[in-house]
N, C-alpha and C positions, 0 to 999 in steps of 0.2 A: 159402403164405400163405392163411389162411382169411378169407373174406369172408361177411358175412351176406347173405341173400336181398334184404333191403331195400337194402343198399349196392350189390349188383350191379345191381339194377333201376335205381337212380339213375345208376350209372356208364354203363349202356347208353344213357341219354338224354344225359348230359352229354359223354360221351367217344366216342360212335359216330362213325366217320370220315365227314365230309361229309354228315351226316344232315339230312334235312328234318324238323324237329320241329314237330308241330302246336302252335298257340297254346293257352294254357290255356283252360279252360272259360269263364272270365270274358272279356268282350269286351275286345279290345285297345284301348288308348287311341287316340283320333283323332290323326292327324298334327298336330303343332303348326304354327301359322302360320309361313310362311316369314319374314315380317317382323312387327314389332310392329304392333298395331292402332292407328291414329291416333285414332279416336274422334271425338266431336263437336267441330267447330271451324268456322272460317270458310272461305270459298272465293272470296276476292277476287282472288287472283293465279293466273296461268297457270303451274302448276308445271312441266309438261313443257317449256314454252318456256324457262323459266329454267334447266332442266337440259340444254339442248341440248348435245350433244357429250360428255356424260358416260356412260360405260358403266354398265350395271345401274342405270338411273334409279329403279327400284322401291325400292332401298335408301334413296335420299335422300328419296323421297316419304314413306317410313315413319318416317324418323329425324330429319330436320333441320328447324329453323325456316326458313321461306322469307323472303327479303329482297328488297325493291324500294326502291332509292334512286336519286336523280338523279345520282349519281357512278358512272359506268360502271366505273372502275378498282376502286373499293372493292367494288362488287357482283361484278365478275368474280373478284377475288381471294377474296372470301367463298366462292363456290361452289368455286373451285379448292382452297381450304384444307380444305373438307370432303372433297374427293376425296383430298387428301393424308392427312388423318387416317384415312379409311377404309382406305387401302392399308397403314397402319401398325397396324391391328388384326390381331393374329396369334393364331390358335387353337392352343393347345399340347397339348390333351388333356383328358380328363375330370377329372384331378386338379387342374389349375391353371386350366383354362379359357383365357381370353384374357389376353394382355399387350398393351401398346402399345409399339411399338419406336421407336427414335430413328433408326437407320440401317436400311436394308433388309437389308443383310448385316452381321450383328453383328461388331464388331471383337473382338480377342482379350481386351480388358479388360472385356467385357460379363459380366453375371451369368448364371447358368444360364438357358437358353432364350432368351437374347438381350436381356434387359432392361438398361437403363442408367438409374440412378436420378436422374441430374443434372437432367433436365427432367421428372421424374414429376409434380411439382406443376403445371407447365404442361399436361401431358397431362390431368390430372384437371379442371382449370379449363375446358379446351376441351371435353373429352368429356362433361362433366356436362350439356350441352345436348342430347345425343342421347336419343331416346325409349327406345331399348333400354338399360336400365341395366346389363346383364350385363357388357359389356366393362370398364366402370370398376369395378363390384363386384369382378370377378375380379382386376383390376389392383391395386387397393388391397390385396386379400387376398394377392396374390402378394408384395408388398413387406413386408407386416406379419406374415404368417403362413407364407407359402409359400417357394418356392425363393429368392426375392429377399431373404428375411429370414435365409437360411442363412449358414453360415460362409464366409469367404473368407480367403486368406492375408494376414497383416500384412506385405505387401511393397510396395516403392516403386511397382511397376508398377500396383498397384490400391489404393494408400493404406496406408502402413505404420502409420498411427495408429489404424486401425479394423479390426475383425475380422469384420464381416458386410457383405453386399452392400448392404443398405439404408442403410449409413453410409459407403459408398465416396465419395459426394459429398454435400454439404450440400443439403437440400431441406426443404420445408414440409409434412410428412406430415399432421399433425392439421388444420392450417388448410385444406388441400386437401380432406380428407375432410369437414370441417364445411361448407365452401363448397358442396360437392356436395350435402350434405343440404339446404341452403337452397334448392336448385333442385328436388330430387326430393321433398322432404318425407318421405323414408324414414328416420324416426328410429330404427327398430329396427336397421337395418344399422349406422349409425354408433355407436349405443350399444353394440352388440355388439363393436365394434372398440376400445372405450375402453381395456381393459387393454393392448392391443398399442400403442396410441398413447402411453400413459404409458411403456411400456418403450422405445419408439423415442425418446421425448424424453430419458429418463434416461440412455440409452446415450451421449449426447453429453457426459455428465458428466466423462469423461476429458479433455475439452478445455475445462473450466471453470476459470477463475482466480478463486478466492474473494476474493483481495485486491482485484481490480478489479470483480468481479461481472459479468464478461463471458466469453464463449466465444472461444477463439482458433481459427483455421483457417489452412490453407496455401492460397494463391490457386488453385493447380491443382486442389485438391479442392473448390473452389467452382465447378469447371468453367471456370476463368478463368486459364489459363496466359499467360505473357508479358504481364501487365498492367503499367501504369505503376508501380503500387506494387510489383510483382515486381522490375522493373528497379531500383527505388530501394532496396528492402530486401535484395536479394540479387543484385547485378549479376553475380556469377559464375555464378549459376544462375537466370536469369529465367524459365525454364520452370516451376519450382516456385514461386519467390518465397519471401520470408521469412515464417515463421509470425507471425501477428499477430491483432489484434482488429479485426474487419471488420464493416461494417454488414450484411453478408449473413447469415451464420449467426446472429448475434444477433437480427436482425429475424425470421428464420424461427422461431427459438425463441420469440420474443415472440408471434408469430402462433399458433404451436402451443400455447403456454401459455393464451392466451385461448380458443382453440378447445376445448382439453381442459376448461377451466373451464366452458364453455358446455355441452359434452356431459355432463359430470358433473352439472351442474344439471338437465339433462333427465332423467337417471337418478335424481335425488333424492339424490345423494351430495354434500351441502353441504360436508362436510369437505374432500373432494378438490377441489371447485370453489374453495374459499377458498385452499387451498394453492397452486393454480396461478394464481389471481388475484394472490397476493402475489409469486410468482415473476415474473409478467409485470411487475408494478409495479417490482420491484427491477431488472429487466433494463432497463426503460425509463429509470429513473433513471441507471443506469450508462452507458447509451449516450450520453445527453445530457451526462453529466459528463465522459466520457473521449473520445468520438469526435466531438463537435460542436465546431467552431471558431467562437466568436462573432464573431471579426473577419472571417474569410473566409466565414462563414455557410454552412457546409456540413459534412456528415458525411464523415469520412476513415478510412482504414486507419491503425492505430497498431501499430508493431512490438512484438513480445514483448520482454521485458526482456533475455533472453539474446542477442538480436540488436542491441538498442539500449538501453543502460542508461538513457538519458534518456527513452525511449519517446515520442519526438516523433511527431506526426501527419505523414504524408507530405505532400509539397509539391503533388502533382497532384490536382485534383478528378477523380474517376472517376464514371461513371454509376451505380455501386453506391451512391453517396450518396443516391439517390432511393429505394432499396429500403425504408427504414422506412415510407414512406407507403403502400406496397402492403399493409402489414399493420396500418395504423392506429397506428403506434408513435410517429411524430413529434409533438411537442407544439406547441401554438400558439406563434407567435413564430419558428418556423423556416422559414416559407413563403418567405422571400427566397431560399432555395436554388434555387427553381424559376426564378428569373430567369436562371440559368446555362443552362437548357434552351433559351432563346430568344436567348442572347447569341452573336453571330458569333465571338467569341473563346472562348466556352464550348463547348457541345455542339451548337449549331445546325449543321445540314448538310442539303442538299437530299435526301439519301438517308440521313438519320440517324434519331435522334441518334447522334453519335459516342460511343464508349465511354470516351474521355478528352477533357479540355478541350483546345482548340486551342492555347491560350497555353502549354501545357506543352512543354518541350524534348523530352519523351518521346513526344509525339503522333506516331503512325504510325511509330515507330522499328522498322525492319526489317519493317514490316507487309506489304510487298509482296514480301518475299523467301521467303515460304512460310507455311503454316498453322502455328499458329493464334495470332495476336496480338490481344489484346483491349485495345489501348492507342490506339484511334482508329477502327478499322473499325466499320461499322454492323453490329450483331449482333442478329438477331431475338430471341434469348433475352433479352437485356437490354432491348431496346425493349419487349418484352411486359410486363416487370415495371414499367418506368418508366411506361408508359401506364396500367397498372392502378393505380399509385400516384396518377397525375394525376387519373384518374376519381374515385378515393376522395376526394382533396382537394377537387375541384370539387363533389362531392355532400355533403361533410361539414362544410365550414368556409367562413365568409366571409373573403375575402382579396382583395387587389387586384394580385396578381402575375401570375397566369395566368387565362385565361378559357376558356369552352367553345369559342370560335373557335380558340384555340391547340390544344385537344385535337383538333379536326377537322383542322387543318392538319398536325399531327404524324401523325395516323392516315392521312391521305391520302399524306403522304410515305412512310410505312411501306408503304402499298399500292403506290406507284410503285416502291419498292425491289424488290418481289416480281414482277419481270418479267425475262424473258430472250428475246431474239429476238422481241419483240412479243407474247409469251404469258405468262400468269401462271406464276410459278416461284419456288421458294424453295430456297436452298442454305445454306451455313454462315455466310458473312459477305460483306458488300457494301462496295464502296468508298463512303466517305461523300460524295464529291463527283462521282463519275462513274457513269453507268448501267451498271455491270458488277459481277458477283459476282467476288470475288477468292479466295475459298476454295470451290472447287466441283469436287471430285475426281470423275472419271469412274467410274461404278459404285460410288460411295460417298456423294456429297453430294446427289444428286438427290432432290427432294421431301423435304428434310430436316425431320424432325419434332422440333423442339427449342424451340418457341415457341408462343405463342397469336396469333391474329388474330381469329377469329370471336367469342371471348369478349369481346374489346375492342369489337367492333361491337355485340354484343347487350347487354352490361351497361354499356358506356360510351356509344357513339354513339347507339343507340336508347334506352339508359338503363333497361333492365329490371334493377332492383336487388333481388336475391333477399333474402327475409326469412324469419325464423322465424315460425311460426304461420300462420293462414289469411289472409294478406294478400299482395297483389302491388302493388309500387310501381314507377312509371315516371317517370324524370326525364331526358329526352333531352338530350344534348350536341350534337345535330345543329345545323347552321348555321341561324340565324334566317331566312335568305333562302330556305331550301328550301321549295318549294311542296308537297312530299309526301314521304312514306316509309311503308313498311309492313314489319312483322315478323310473319309469320303462323304461327299454331299452334305456339307455343313450348311444349315439354313442361315443365310447371311444376306441382309438387305433384300429379301424376297427372291434370292437366287440361291444356287447351289455351288459351293466352293469345295474343291478337293485339293488336298496337299499330298504330294507324293515324293518320297525320297527313295531312290534306287541307285545305290553306288555304282553298280556295274550294269544295270539295265536288265538283269535276269529275273528279278523277283516279279515284276509286273509287266515286263515286256513293252514298256512305253518309251524306253530310252534311259540314258544315264542322267544322274544329277537330281536336283530339286526342281519339281514341276508344280505349277499352280494352274488349276482349271477353274473356269467359271461357266456354269451351265453346260458342262461336258466338253467345253472347248479349251484347248491349251491357251493360257493367257500370259504366262511368264515362265522362264526357266533360268537356272544358274547351275554351274557344274558342281559346286560344293555347297555345304550347309552354310547358311547365312541369311541375311534379310532379303526378302523378295516381295515385290509389290505388283499389283495389277489394278486396272480400272474395273469397276462393277457398275452396270447400269442402275439407274434409280429404281426403287421399288415401284411396281405398278399399282396405281390406286384401285381400291376395290371397296364395295359395300361390305361393311363388317357384318358377319353372321354370328348370331348368338342363340343357337337352338335351345329350347327349353325341355328339360326332362320333367314331364308332368307327373311322374310317379315318385319323385324324390321327396323324402321327408326325414331329415336328420334329427328332428325333434322327438320322434318316437311317440307322437300323440296327434290326434286330430286327423285332418285330411291333407293329402291323399292317404288312405288307410289300407294297409295290406291285409289280406285274409288268405286262409288256406284250409283245405279239407282235413289235413293232418300235418302236424309239426313234430319233429323229433324232440326228445326230452330235453336236450341241451341246446336246442336251436330256437330261433325266433323269426317270425315273419317280418318284424321290424328291421332286422338285419339285412333283409333283402331290398330295402328301399332307403338305406342310410347314407347312400352316396359313396360308399367305400367298396373297392373291388379287390378282394383278396382271394387268390387261388390256392392258398395253403391254410394251415390251421392256426397260424400265428399272425394276428389275433383271431379269435373265433368270431367270425361275422358272416353268418349265412343262414339260409333256411334249407332244411332237408326234410324228407318224409321218412327218416330212418326208423325202422321197425313198424312201418305202417302195414296193416293187414289188407289194405285196399288194392285192387288190381290197377286202379288209376288214382292219382291225386292231383289237385289243382292248387296253384298259387296265383293270386290276383291282386288287383288294386282297385279300390273304390275311390274315384276322384271326388265324390261328393257333389259335383255339379256337372252338367253336360260339358264334355270336353272333346275337342277334335283330336282324332288319333289316326296315324298313318304309318307309324314306325315304332315297333315294339322290339326290344332287345333283352336278352338275358345272358348273363355271364355265368356259365355253369361251373359248379364246384364238382371236382372229380378227384378223389383221393387215391384212385387206383385200387381201392379195396372194396368196401361195402357200398360206397357212394360213387356212382358212375354216370356218364352221360345217359340221358334217357334213350330208350329204344325208339320212341316216337313222341310227338306232341302235337297238339292242335291249339290254336289261338281262338278264343271265343270273346264275344262282347254281349253286354246286357241290352236286350231290346224288348221294351214293353213288359218287363218282368220275366222274360224267358232268355235263356242263353242260346246264342246262335254262333256258329262258326263264322269267322271273319272271311268274307269272300275275296277272291283275287290275291291270295297270299303269294309272295315271292320270298324264298328263304335263302339265306346265306349263312353257313353252308347248307346244302340241300339236306344232308343228314345231320342229326344232332351231334355236336362236337363237345367233348369234355375239356375242362380247363380252358375255355375259349369263349369268345363272343358269338352268340347266335342271334341273327337279325331277321325280322319278318317285316316286310313293307307291303302296303296294300292301298287301294284307293281310299281316300280319306272318308272317315265316318265320324259321327258324333255319338257319344255314349257316356254313361256315368260310371261304367266299370268294364274292365277287361280281365281275362284270366287265361293262364296257360294250363292245359290239362296234359299231364305227363303219364306215359306208360313206361315203367322202368324195365331195364334189362332183367332177364331171369336171374333171380338170386341177388339182385342189387337194388339200391334205392337211388333217389334223385336229389340233387342239391343245386341251389342257386345262390350265388354270392351277391348278385345285384339284378333286379328287374327294373327295366326302364321303359318309358313311353315318350319318345322324342317328338317335338313339333317344331317346325321351322319358325324362326324369328330373327329379326334384324338386330344388330348391335348398335345402331346409330340413333335409336329412339328408345324411350322407356314408357312404361305404362304402370301407374300405381292405382291401387284401390284402397281408400281410407274410410274406416267406419268411425262415425262420431257418436260418442256416448254409448250407454248400455240400453238394453231393452229393445222391444219391438213395438211398432214398426221402427226400422233403423234408417238412419241417414248415411248414405254411402256416396263418396265423391271419387270419380275416376278421372285421372289426369294423364293425358297423352303428351309427352314432351319430345321435341325434335332436337337432338344433339348433333345432327349431321350438318353437312355443308350445303345441302340442297333442300328445297321445299319438299314436304310430304303432302301428297295430293289425295283428294277424295278419302279423307279419314273417316272411318266408321267405327264406333265403339259399342260393344255389347257387354252386358253384365250377366254372367251366369250365376244362377242361384240353385239351391237344392230342389229336387223334385217336389212339386206342390207349392213352393214359395213363389212370390211374385216380386218383380223388380220394375218399378215405374219410373221412367226418366222425368226429370223436372226441367225439360228443355230439349233442344235438338241433340241428336246423337251422331250427327254427321256434319262435317265441315269441308269446304272445298280445298282448303290448304292450311298447313301449319308450317310457318317459315322457320328457318334455322334459329334456334334459341327460343322459339315460341312454344306455347302450350295450348291444349284444348281440354277443358274441364267439363264434366257432366255430373250433375247431382241426381241421385236416385233415392227412391223410397222403397225399402225392402220389407216385405211383410211375410209372416208365417202363414201356413194354411189355416183357414177358419176352423175354430173349435179345438186347436191343439193346446193342450194344457201347458202351463208355465213351468216347464222343467228348466233347470239351470244348464242348458246345453250351449255349446259353441257351434255355430253352423257356418260352413264355408261359403264365401262368395269369391268370384274371380272375374277379372276383366279381360276382354280380348279386343283387339283392334286390327283392322285391315286398312292398308293405305297403298297408294301407287298401284291400285287394282288388286294386287295379291300378296304384297309384303305384309308380314305379321308382326305384331307386338303382343306380348302376354304379360300379365301382372303376376306377382306372387299372390298367394292366398291371403285374403283378409277374412275376418271372422265377425259374425253378428252374434252377440252374446245375449242369451236369455238370463234374466236375473233369477237368483235362487229365492224360492219361497217354500220353506219347509211344509207349510200348510197344504201345498199342492200334492204332497204324498198323503193320501187320504187315510190310510190305515195306520193308526197309532198303535205301536207294539210295546213301547216303553215310554213312560213319562213319569219321572221321579225327581222331586225337588228335595228329597232326603229330610223332610220335615220330621219324620220319625225314623227309628232304627229299622231300615229295610235290608240290612246286611244279609239276611237269610236268603235273599233272592240273588245274591252275587257270589261268584267264585273267583278267588284271586289265584293267579298262576304266576310262578316266578321263572322267567326265562333264564336259561343257563348263561353263565358269564361271571359268576363269583359274587354278584350282588345279593343282598339279603331280601327276603320278602318284607314289605313294609308292615308296620303296625297299623291296623285299620280301626278307625272310629267312624260311626255313621249316626247321624241324627242332628237335630238342631239346624237343619238346612245345609249340612255339609257331609260329603264323603271324603275323609281325609286319610292320607297315608304319611307315616313319619318313620324316622330312624336316626340313630346316632352315627351310623356308618352308611356307606352307599347301599341304596335299596332300589328295587325295581319290581313292580307288579303290574301285570296286565289283567284286567278285570272283566269277566264275562257276566252280562246282565241276565235278567230273568227271561228274555225272549229274543228270538233271532229274526232276521229279515225274511219275509215270506216271498220275496221276489228279487230279481236281479236289478230292480229299480228301487233303490232304498237310500235312506239318509240316517246318519247318526250324528248327534249334536251334544257337546258338553258346554256347560257354562263355567268359566273360570271362577274359582273362589279365592284362593290365596296361594302365593308361591313362597318357597323357603327364603328367598332373598339373600342367600348367603354368598352369592357371587361365585359359587363353586361350579364345576364343570357341568353337573346335571341338576337341573331345576325345571323338570319337564312334565307336560301333560300330553296324553295321547287320546285319540278318539277313533272309533271304527267298529270292527267286528272281531271278536275273540273266540277262539275254540279252545286252545290250551297253550302251553308255553312254547310249543313249536309251530303253532299255526295262528297267525293273527294278521289282519289287514288294517293298518292304522296310518293316520296323519299325526304328526307330533309338533309341539311348540316348545322350544327351549328358551326359558326366560332369561338365562344368563347371556346367551349368544344373541338373543332377539332374532331368532331364525325359526322357520318352519319347514318341514319336509315330510317325506313319506317313508314308512317302513312296512314292508310286506314280507312275512316269514311263512314259508310253506314247507312242511315236512322237515323243519329244522334248518332250512336254507333260506337266505334272503334273496329276493328278486332284485334285479338291478333297477333301482328307482332313483337316479342321481338328481342333484339340484336342490338347492334350498331357496326359500323366499324370505326377504326381510319382513319382520312382523314384531309388533309389541302388543301384548294383551294385558289388560288391567282387570281387576275383579269385576265381574258382571259381563265381560266380553265373551263371545261365543266362538267355538271352533267346530267345524263340521266336516264330515267326509261323505261324499255322494258316490254311490255305486250306480253305474249304468252299463250293465252287461259285462264287458271285459275291461272296463275302464273305471278308474276312481279319480275323483277330483276333490281337493281340499279347499275350504272356504273359511274366512274369518269375518266376524261382524264386530266392530268396535264402536264404542260410544263416542270416541273423539274427545274424551275428558282426560284428566290427569293420567299420564302414563299410556294412554291409548294411542294407537297409530291409525291414521286415516290415509296412509300412503296407498294410492291406487283406487281410492273410493271415498265418497263422502261419509261422514259419521252416520251410523245407522244402516249403511248399505253393506250387503255381503260382498266381500272382495275375493275373487278367485286367486288361489295361491299356486298349487301344483297339480299336474295331471300325470297319471301313469297308467300304462296298460298292464293288466294282471292276468291276461289270458282267461282260462276257464276256472280260475280259483273260486269264484262265487257265482258263476254264470248259471248253474243248474241247481235244481232242488237237491240232488245228490251231493253236489259239491258244497252246498251251504249247510248241510246237515251238521249239527253240533256247533255252528257259529252263532254267537249272540251279539246283539248290540252291546258295545262295551267301551272301555277306555283304559288308560294306563297312567301310572304315577311313578316317576323316576327322579330320585334325588341323591345328592352326595351326602346330605344330612338335613335335618330340620323337618318341616311339615309342608305338604302340598295338598290342596283341597279343591274339589269342584263342588258347585252348588246345584247342578242339575244335569240329568241325562235324558235325552229324547231320542227315540228310535221310531222311524216310520218307513212304510213301503208304499209303492204306488199300486 
């Protein structure tokens, strides 16, 4: 292979192993602030006192509005709910940035990276009041353009009526984005999303009934299973409920249509604005014509004609009847519906409102028998929407049904609901009449993020009503008897707004009455409670910043890859880079060196490619007991194969702090790995909930690296795109590859300018080191760009995949086609679980297991892997084909019934996954891959140190699947980290190349087992 001198010089810089590369001649950017700058504001409240008991108080001081009210429960829940929101902000990597999670541990029906769209509208409404806009910017982009907008199967488990994750559940995408704009004043962001918002709206068209002019939905895909309308419309399947026309999706679409019209008007697209205004008007007409009952004075669910030819409205009022007011959809004359909110036979409840009216025979049906019934329990998700609608009604229309006092009473009841054991707490659902959460699964429901509360306090109780244009309006719904309240330094249109009520002027010492401040200056006053408005300057334009955390890896495999000298028995190094920051034990997400015998231990990150580093942070875990802040630490980088202490470190704080963020900044260097070396306090251990390595990057450009095909040399294309409003000049792109690899550009890597909307693409040829064997590895590559002299752009990791070739593992340890009876060399173990051991027959080219009732056997072969570089392969023979739950074959390494490392294929589900059992306990190896195997196809599991990867090779003939690869090629399925389970000779002792057979009934067979080591 011939390479030019220029290419070789570049490769020496980018691919030198563990090299310390000097910074470019231009000065490196200053480290970005740890938290957003608050700016000018007021200083009437004692912020640190209000944050007492919260870990990392600096985050709250920089991000949230501060509240002081004479209702202690509302105030305590307010700060608690900000702590809940904070813990659900998850950083996922440079490509997607942040998402907002619903559960701490994503369930199987979640979208990629763990998002669930059901409560996304609530997340945006709540998070729009944070000073740092990036989490919500990223989150909206995730659902509208990123992985959340990607395809999903049209299956019942994840909604068979829709084909992408952003439509798995109904939600109000455009309305939420527009309402966020009303707080931030960032018109360019929401205008840029307009095409995506239109596409999101139109994709609900498959559920639009032109005859009625309404959208239909299934209750469960409103995130509302087991509702009263579900029991009534489909009593055989109340989990789903019958498809029908509901106030929910129709109100969401109305709100979205109004929002799209407003955003189109901002962009000057009058035609689009008028189109969506007409859509909204037509939808409102249809809602009142078909879903409003003038006699019962309420909005109801109406069954679809195929379920009820008469299409009657259901008999039970449900809290979803208030949803139209949350989006300004209900017309004058419908206000009497709100009387039901206060009626003891309606929705009124001490811990309510209830989700269905009490007078209904379906009220609380089966609600105490298990999650999740929305036919009476108090549900924060629904309470949030109802109180949003009530605040809208009280602010927008004269009526005599409900008052501001009712709003406060309901909000206070909602606050009292959010307690457990005397402390603020939120789970999934609460008993409407008793002080207890009824849906509160351990390790699942804690600090559940599926609702709003703080938005209801800010925009409802205190009454800061976001507006378009340079105006701030306050109309408090606070009780007339309150002597004081304050909401301080609300981030609003790039400024700080403070609302102060002091009846006699003695609480805050600023004078009597209602006062409104903008950037610390008094802007408007009035003597009593009521509406108050002031002008706000326009937001100052700024270049968007989007720093990249180069250590984050929420996938739990590949690079960046964490490592440690010692890890506590119940902890994981992967938890330290998963993007989640938890300072307590719920959920368990941290690394510790608990029980380590070492005087020092390290935790580090292998970036896989040379990476510029200048800002390392760790969020320490400190339980106040055995795990405490370290006594000291040092930060080291890998340089030429040796670890050296990073020079020029500046630490904040100077001494290590527990349950806090610790930051180290230093002159920029380039390395493939960094590590923190900790010395613990006497008698204690060290813990880290998150380790980060931040690099500066701009948010108005993007950089992608795309690998074409499998195998090496690989073709990689890097694409720099300018999304900003000004040209990017002197753009230079580099491709970082693993040590020893080479990256040769196929053209220029620099360009003088990339204009707004333009791109600059470079093609590369990436090759492994000469003489490296063809292992089935995935190797990282990553692109970096500089422009405007020192502004940065970084790509997400891309991966060059080496194809699997079993013959590359030279040492053959097992090779059996079962032509004769070789059963004497095999041992069958029956894992605990109530299943029988299969009846085994061997010979005639088959190893078969059968049974008339459920059976499961893991089979250890005649020999084990001689190294931690090994492969086991089975060839599928036949499946039971009964359509029962289990019809599965396994492959891997087996020691006994409590210790096996396997990949599995379930022929009924057409899925493949990984099961690893060590000492009778399963390791966490989530995620399945779609797969179909036919007789003669092969399933393999590859061991590489502390990592296993499953592969399948299909013939592409009848019943075979070639998804993800051509017939005859090995397709990568799943990868999992297994720690030291098979990493050493001692750990591998007793393990054998093996397989498993599991069935509900019938016979399952394989026709070959092959085991090799490198």
